[in-house]
C-alpha positions in Angstrom: 10.7 -25.6 38.1 12.7 -28.4 36.2 8.9 -29.0 34.5 9.0 -25.3 33.8 12.7 -25.5 32.1 11.7 -28.6 30.3 8.3 -27.3 29.2 10.1 -24.1 27.7 13.3 -25.9 25.9 10.3 -28.4 24.5 8.0 -25.7 23.4 10.8 -23.3 21.8 12.9 -25.9 20.2 12.7 -24.0 17.1 14.1 -20.8 18.3 16.5 -22.5 20.1 17.8 -24.2 17.2 17.9 -21.0 15.5 19.7 -19.0 18.4 22.7 -21.5 18.5 22.7 -22.0 14.5 23.3 -18.1 14.5 26.1 -18.1 17.2 27.7 -20.5 15.3 27.6 -19.1 12.0 28.9 -15.9 13.2 31.7 -17.7 15.5 32.8 -19.9 13.1 32.9 -17.2 10.1 34.8 -15.2 12.9 37.2 -17.5 13.7 38.0 -18.3 10.3 38.6 -14.3 9.2 40.8 -13.8 12.6 42.9 -17.0 11.9 42.8 -16.4 7.8 41.1 -19.4 7.4 40.1 -20.8 3.6 37.1 -18.4 3.5 39.7 -15.5 2.5 40.2 -17.4 -0.7 36.6 -17.4 -1.2 36.0 -13.8 -0.7 39.2 -12.8 -2.8 37.7 -15.2 -5.6 34.5 -13.4 -5.3 36.0 -9.9 -5.5 38.1 -10.9 -8.8 34.7 -12.1 -10.4 31.9 -10.1 -9.2 32.1 -7.4 -11.5 31.2 -10.0 -14.6 27.8 -9.7 -13.3 27.7 -6.1 -12.9 25.4 -3.6 -15.2 25.0 0.0 -14.9 21.2 -0.6 -14.2 21.7 -3.5 -11.9 24.3 -1.2 -10.0 21.8 1.7 -9.7 19.1 -0.7 -8.4 21.7 -2.4 -6.1 22.7 1.4 -4.5 19.3 2.6 -4.2 18.1 -0.8 -2.5 21.1 -0.9 0.0 20.5 2.8 0.9 17.2 1.7 2.0 18.8 -0.3 4.9 21.8 2.2 5.7 21.5 4.4 9.2 19.0 7.1 7.6 16.7 4.2 6.4 16.5 2.3 9.4 16.2 5.3 11.7 13.3 6.3 9.7 11.4 2.6 9.5 12.3 1.8 13.4 10.5 4.9 14.2 7.3 4.2 12.2 7.2 0.9 13.2 7.6 1.9 17.2 4.8 4.6 16.7 2.8 1.7 15.4 3.5 -0.6 17.9 2.6 2.5 20.4 -0.6 3.0 18.7 -1.7 -0.9 19.0 -0.5 -0.4 22.5 1.5 -3.3 21.8 4.4 -2.2 24.5 6.0 -5.6 25.2 6.7 -5.9 21.6 7.9 -2.2 21.4 10.6 -3.1 24.1 11.2 -6.0 22.5 11.9 -4.4 19.1 13.8 -1.6 20.4 16.3 -3.7 22.5 16.5 -5.8 19.2 17.4 -3.7 16.8 19.6 -1.2 19.5 21.4 -4.3 20.6 22.3 -5.4 17.2 23.7 -2.1 16.1 25.4 -1.9 19.3 27.1 -5.4 18.6 28.2 -5.0 14.9 29.8 -1.7 15.8 31.5 -3.2 18.6 32.9 -5.9 16.6 34.3 -3.6 14.2 36.2 -2.0 16.7 37.9 -4.9 17.5 38.3 -7.1 14.1 39.3 -3.8 12.4 38.9 -5.6 8.6 39.9 -3.5 5.3 37.1 -3.4 3.4 37.4 -4.3 -0.7 38.7 -2.0 -3.1 34.8 -0.8 -4.8 35.1 1.3 -7.5 31.2 1.9 -7.2 31.0 3.3 -3.4 33.4 5.0 -1.3 33.1 3.9 2.8 35.8 4.4 5.6 34.4 2.5 8.2 35.6 -1.0 8.7 34.2 -4.2 7.3 33.3 -7.0 9.5 30.5 -7.9 10.3 28.5 -6.2 7.8 26.0 -3.6 9.6 23.7 -3.6 6.6 23.3 -7.7 6.8 23.4 -7.6 10.7 20.6 -4.8 10.8 18.6 -6.0 7.8 18.3 -9.8 9.3 17.7 -8.2 12.9 14.8 -6.0 11.8 13.3 -8.7 9.8 13.4 -11.3 12.5 11.9 -8.8 14.9 8.9 -8.0 12.6 8.5 -12.0 12.0 8.1 -12.6 15.8 6.1 -9.5 16.2 3.9 -10.2 13.6 3.5 -13.8 13.1 2.0 -14.5 16.7 -0.8 -12.4 15.2 -1.7 -13.6 11.9 -4.0 -16.4 11.6 -4.0 -16.9 7.9 -1.3 -19.6 6.7 -1.3 -17.4 3.3 -0.6 -14.1 5.1 2.0 -15.6 7.8 3.7 -17.2 4.5 4.3 -14.0 3.0 5.5 -12.7 6.0 8.3 -15.7 6.7 9.4 -14.9 2.6 9.4 -11.3 3.4 11.7 -11.6 6.3 14.0 -13.9 5.0 14.1 -12.4 1.4 14.9 -9.0 2.7 18.2 -9.8 4.5 19.4 -12.0 1.6 19.0 -9.3 -0.9 20.7 -6.5 1.3 23.4 -8.9 1.8 24.0 -9.8 -1.9 23.9 -5.9 -2.8 26.3 -5.0 -0.1 28.6 -8.4 -1.9 27.8 -7.3 -5.5 28.7 -3.5 -4.7 32.1 -4.7 -3.8 32.1 -3.0 -0.1 32.0 -6.0 1.9 33.4 -9.5 1.5 31.0 -12.5 1.4 32.5 -13.7 5.1 31.4 -9.9 6.5 27.6 -10.5 5.3 27.6 -14.0 6.3 28.9 -13.0 10.1 26.4 -10.4 9.9 23.3 -12.5 9.4 24.6 -14.6 12.0 25.2 -12.4 14.9 21.6 -10.6 13.5 20.1 -14.2 14.3 21.7 -14.7 17.3 20.7 -11.7 18.9 17.5 -11.8 18.2 16.6 -15.2 18.8 18.2 -14.4 22.1 16.2 -11.5 22.8 12.9 -13.3 21.9 14.1 -16.7 24.4 14.6 -14.2 27.2 11.2 -12.8 26.6 9.4 -16.1 26.4 11.2 -17.4 29.6 10.6 -14.2 31.6 6.8 -14.8 30.9 7.1 -18.8 32.4 9.1 -17.6 35.4 7.0 -14.7 35.9 
């Protein structure tokens, strides 16, 4: 049993490190927000100066982009993704994707209700829900990371795997930036959302891998 545990930690050290870093990022930002640490000064500074880079064309693009990762966009994409996984008969991956996305969704909603942080005063979009953490950043990270774990293991081409990695990194970053750009989230909101998404999905992935060893 000890050998299996050692082997598990050794062969999955990259995912374990990601899990720890994701948790630390989320926990540290949450503590700083709740305790009103220096991160709030950075948040305010960005809110004050974000309009310096706003243009009508870029704003229109960001609004369109952020809607792709809204509730309807997530539902449609996840439905298509799960139908694809059923078609391929990748049932373990189907369960993994389902719990990764559903769990991330429940987690950020639950945390929003606890923290109840007020959003910045955006002149572009009006949103009534609480601010912390960013649901868009959490879900974009969770979905992208889940896709990476599902697809990367089945791709032998280094070039194609690199494309998958880049896409799964760039998408959450762009979505997180769009939320700050549109002034509907503080920087700390999206950083916490990314951390939460990374932590949750890597936790589900580690549980899946542990079950294969133990089983």
